[in-house]
C-alpha positions as CSV (number, residue, x, y, z in Angstrom):
1,X,79.8,101.6,113.1
2,X,77.1,104.2,114.0
3,X,76.8,105.5,117.5
4,X,74.0,104.3,119.7
5,X,74.8,106.7,122.5
6,X,75.6,110.4,122.0
7,X,76.2,112.7,125.1
8,X,76.6,116.3,124.2
9,X,77.4,119.0,127.1
10,X,76.0,117.4,129.6
11,X,76.6,119.2,133.3
12,X,75.2,118.5,136.7
13,X,76.1,120.5,139.7
14,X,75.5,119.3,143.4
15,X,75.6,122.8,145.2
16,X,78.8,124.0,144.7
17,X,80.1,120.8,143.1
18,X,80.1,120.8,139.5
19,X,80.5,116.9,138.9
20,X,79.7,117.0,135.0
21,X,81.2,120.1,133.1
22,X,80.2,119.8,129.7
23,X,80.5,116.1,129.1
24,X,80.4,115.0,125.8
25,X,80.6,111.3,124.8
26,X,79.9,108.9,121.9
27,X,79.8,105.1,122.0
28,X,79.5,103.0,119.0
29,X,76.9,100.1,118.8
30,X,78.4,96.8,119.6
31,X,81.6,98.4,121.4
32,X,82.9,97.5,125.1
33,X,83.6,101.4,125.8
34,X,85.1,102.0,129.3
35,X,85.0,105.4,130.9
36,X,88.1,105.8,133.1
37,X,89.4,108.5,135.7
38,X,90.6,109.5,139.3
39,X,88.6,109.0,141.9
40,X,86.2,112.1,142.0
41,X,86.1,112.5,138.2
42,X,82.1,112.6,137.9
43,X,82.2,108.7,136.5
44,X,79.2,107.4,138.6
45,X,77.4,111.1,138.3
46,X,77.8,110.5,134.5
47,X,76.5,106.6,134.4
48,X,73.4,108.2,136.8
49,X,72.8,111.0,134.1
50,X,72.8,108.3,131.3
51,X,70.6,106.0,133.0
52,X,67.9,108.4,133.8
53,X,68.8,108.0,137.8
54,X,69.9,112.0,138.0
55,X,68.5,114.7,136.0
56,X,70.9,117.0,134.3
57,X,71.1,120.8,134.4
58,X,72.0,121.0,130.7
59,X,73.1,119.2,127.7
60,X,71.7,116.2,126.1
61,X,71.6,112.5,126.1
62,X,70.4,110.5,122.8
63,X,70.1,106.9,122.6
64,X,69.4,104.8,119.3
65,X,68.6,107.9,117.6
66,X,66.1,109.5,120.1
67,X,66.3,112.3,122.6
68,X,66.2,110.6,126.1
69,X,67.4,113.7,128.2
70,X,64.3,113.9,130.0
71,X,63.2,110.5,130.2
72,X,63.0,108.6,133.8
73,X,64.9,105.3,134.4
74,X,62.1,103.1,133.6
75,X,61.4,104.2,130.3
76,X,64.9,104.0,129.4
77,X,65.0,100.6,130.6
78,X,62.0,99.9,128.5
79,X,64.0,101.3,125.5
80,X,67.1,99.1,126.2
81,X,69.3,101.1,128.1
82,X,69.7,99.6,131.6
83,X,72.5,100.2,134.3
84,X,73.8,97.8,136.8
85,X,74.8,99.5,140.1
86,X,78.3,99.6,141.6
87,X,76.7,98.1,145.2
88,X,74.9,94.9,144.2
89,X,71.2,95.7,144.3
90,X,69.3,92.1,144.8
91,X,66.5,90.7,146.8
92,X,68.9,88.7,149.1
93,X,66.2,86.2,150.9
94,X,64.8,85.4,146.9
95,X,66.6,82.6,145.0
96,X,68.8,83.6,142.3
97,X,66.0,82.2,139.9
98,X,63.2,84.3,141.9
99,X,65.4,87.6,141.5
100,X,65.9,86.8,137.7
101,X,62.3,85.8,136.9
102,X,60.8,88.6,138.6
103,X,62.7,90.6,136.4
104,X,61.2,88.5,133.5
105,X,57.8,89.3,134.8
106,X,58.1,92.9,135.2
107,X,59.6,92.9,131.5
108,X,56.5,90.8,130.1
109,X,54.0,93.1,132.0
110,X,52.4,89.7,133.2
111,X,49.1,90.6,135.5
112,X,50.5,87.6,137.9
113,X,50.6,88.2,141.3
114,X,54.1,90.2,141.9
115,X,56.6,87.7,144.3
116,X,54.2,84.6,144.4
117,X,54.6,83.8,140.8
118,X,58.1,84.7,139.9
119,X,59.5,81.5,140.8
120,X,57.1,79.2,139.8
121,X,55.6,79.8,136.4
122,X,57.5,78.4,133.6
123,X,57.2,81.1,131.3
124,X,59.2,83.2,133.6
125,X,61.3,80.7,135.0
126,X,62.7,78.9,131.8
127,X,64.0,82.4,130.2
128,X,65.6,83.0,134.0
129,X,67.2,79.6,134.1
130,X,68.5,80.3,130.6
131,X,70.1,83.5,131.8
132,X,71.4,82.2,134.7
133,X,73.6,79.4,132.9
134,X,74.7,82.4,130.4
135,X,76.5,84.2,133.4
136,X,78.0,81.1,134.8
137,X,75.2,80.6,137.7
138,X,73.5,77.4,136.3
139,X,74.1,75.2,139.4
140,X,73.3,78.0,141.7
141,X,69.6,78.9,140.8
142,X,67.8,77.4,143.9
143,X,70.5,79.4,146.2
144,X,69.2,82.6,148.4
145,X,71.1,85.4,146.8
146,X,72.2,86.3,150.3
147,X,74.1,83.1,150.3
148,X,75.9,83.6,147.1
149,X,79.7,84.5,147.1
150,X,80.0,88.5,146.4
151,X,81.3,87.6,143.1
152,X,78.3,85.6,142.5
153,X,76.1,88.3,143.6
154,X,77.8,90.6,140.7
155,X,76.9,87.9,138.4
156,X,73.2,87.7,139.3
157,X,73.1,91.5,139.0
158,X,74.3,91.2,135.7
159,X,71.8,88.6,134.7
160,X,68.9,90.7,136.1
161,X,70.2,93.5,133.8
162,X,70.6,91.3,130.8
163,X,67.0,90.3,131.6
164,X,65.5,93.6,131.0
165,X,66.3,93.1,126.8
166,X,68.9,95.6,127.2
167,X,70.3,96.7,124.1
168,X,73.3,98.6,126.0
169,X,74.1,98.1,129.5
170,X,75.9,100.8,131.9
171,X,77.9,99.2,134.2
172,X,79.6,100.9,137.0
173,X,82.5,99.2,138.8
174,X,81.5,95.7,138.2
175,X,85.1,94.5,139.8
176,X,84.6,96.6,142.8
177,X,85.1,94.2,146.1
178,X,86.3,91.1,143.7
179,X,89.3,89.1,144.5
180,X,91.9,88.6,141.7
181,X,90.4,85.2,140.7
182,X,86.8,86.7,140.9
183,X,87.8,89.8,138.9
184,X,89.3,87.5,136.3
185,X,85.9,85.3,136.1
186,X,83.8,88.7,135.7
187,X,86.2,89.9,132.8
188,X,85.9,86.6,130.7
189,X,82.0,86.9,131.5
190,X,81.8,90.3,130.1
191,X,84.2,89.4,127.2
192,X,81.3,86.9,126.1
193,X,78.9,90.0,125.7
194,X,80.9,91.6,123.3
195,X,79.4,92.1,120.0
196,X,76.2,91.2,121.2
197,X,75.0,94.6,122.8
198,X,76.8,97.5,123.5
199,X,78.6,98.1,127.2
200,X,79.9,101.3,128.7
201,X,82.1,100.1,131.4
202,X,83.3,102.3,134.5
203,X,86.1,100.2,135.8
204,X,89.1,101.2,138.0
205,X,90.7,97.8,137.0
206,X,93.1,98.6,134.2
207,X,93.7,94.7,133.8
208,X,90.1,94.3,132.8
209,X,90.0,97.8,130.8
210,X,93.1,96.6,128.7
211,X,91.4,93.1,128.0
212,X,88.0,94.0,127.3
213,X,87.8,97.8,126.0
214,X,87.3,98.6,122.3
215,X,87.5,102.4,123.1
216,X,88.7,104.1,126.1
217,X,87.3,107.7,127.4
218,X,89.3,109.2,130.1
219,X,87.1,111.5,132.5
220,X,88.8,114.2,134.6
221,X,87.3,116.9,136.6
222,X,83.7,116.3,135.0
223,X,84.7,116.1,131.4
224,X,86.2,113.9,128.9
225,X,90.0,115.0,128.1
226,X,90.8,111.9,125.6
227,X,89.3,109.2,123.4
228,X,90.9,106.4,121.9
229,X,92.3,102.6,122.1
230,X,93.8,101.6,125.5
231,X,97.5,101.7,123.9
232,X,96.5,105.3,122.8
233,X,95.5,106.1,126.4
234,X,98.8,104.7,127.7
235,X,100.8,106.4,125.2
236,X,99.5,109.7,125.9
237,X,101.1,111.8,128.5
238,X,98.1,114.1,129.5
239,X,96.2,110.6,130.2
240,X,99.4,109.0,132.4
241,X,99.5,112.6,134.3
242,X,95.5,112.7,134.9
243,X,95.3,109.0,135.8
244,X,96.8,105.9,134.3
245,X,100.4,107.2,136.1
246,X,98.4,108.0,139.3
247,X,97.5,105.2,142.1
248,X,94.5,106.0,143.2
């Protein structure tokens, strides 16, 4: 399989803090690739750099064969590289359907009245309903986002990310704040995406990583120290010392 994402020597400083220190990483097309590591390793900064939210000090990011290092986030999203945030980012007073339809409207570039038409035009609501069904919210379309359970809000955010037409998703801790049952449900949902698009998953839930990941990269102190299968990472003494054997 070919690499859809290639990162070389990516570096980012915030004052005296070296958040990413020559980060290099390759993700194969169609894989669910987990990026794991201890708190403070720089994983969320890495996701910000890959998504275009944060500009690097040096290094390169290539996506689908194109150098996207200096492209902003909206341009990367239009090209198929979309991130989902660690903290849910939805419009709380809009229904689930309106939230997803609004993304459909923006993607289509329709000159409709923003907000007013997103929940009524069937050219927007039909694909939005289908997407909500895909993530398990088919029966919750008319519920205001603020009234959804936390796990359902994460499902909604995933639907919104998928509605952009993403070829690759950057997921920053989708299990954060979920209970055991909700985590299992999210893991099952992410498993349904495997093969249909590429996912880079930052996650502390090792049960989810073990169940989902085709490949795992371990990040410590701003750089990747090991790559391989989850079993490979479990067998590595360096990885166990750095992360898997440490409770954080």
